C-alpha positions, 0 to 999 in steps of 0.5 A: 497759866504759862505766860503766853499772853499773845495767843488765842485772838486774831489781832495785830501784834498777837501770834497765830497759826491758821489752817484754811481747810476745804472740808469737802475734800479733806482726806487723811492718808495712812501714817508712815514711819520716817527716820529723820531724827538725830541718830536715826530716831523714828517718828510718825508722819501723816499727810492729808489732802484738803488743806488749802493753806497753813499760815504761821504768824502771817506767813504761808508755810504750806499751800495746797499741801506743799511746803513754801520753804518759809519757817517763821515759827520758833520754839515756844517756851513758858514765862521765865520764873523769877527767883524768890527773894 
C-alpha cells in the first residue's frame, strides 16, 4: 500500500526488526514521563524485562535490556509519488 516491498519476510536483502523475548521472565514496568524532545517536549517511556535482544537489519541494538550503541535504523518513508503527466 505504501511501497515498502522489502518487509514482512525474514529473507536476505529484506529489512527486518526482530525481538527475542523470554516470555517466562517478561515483566512490564510502569510508564515514566521524560522531557528529552526538542524544546523540552515530553514523551512516555516504558521499560520491560525479559527481552533478550532487539535486532534491526541484522545488527543487535539491545541485549539483555541494555542499548548496544548501534543505530542501524533509518526513517521509513513511503514510495514517492510520480507526478501525473
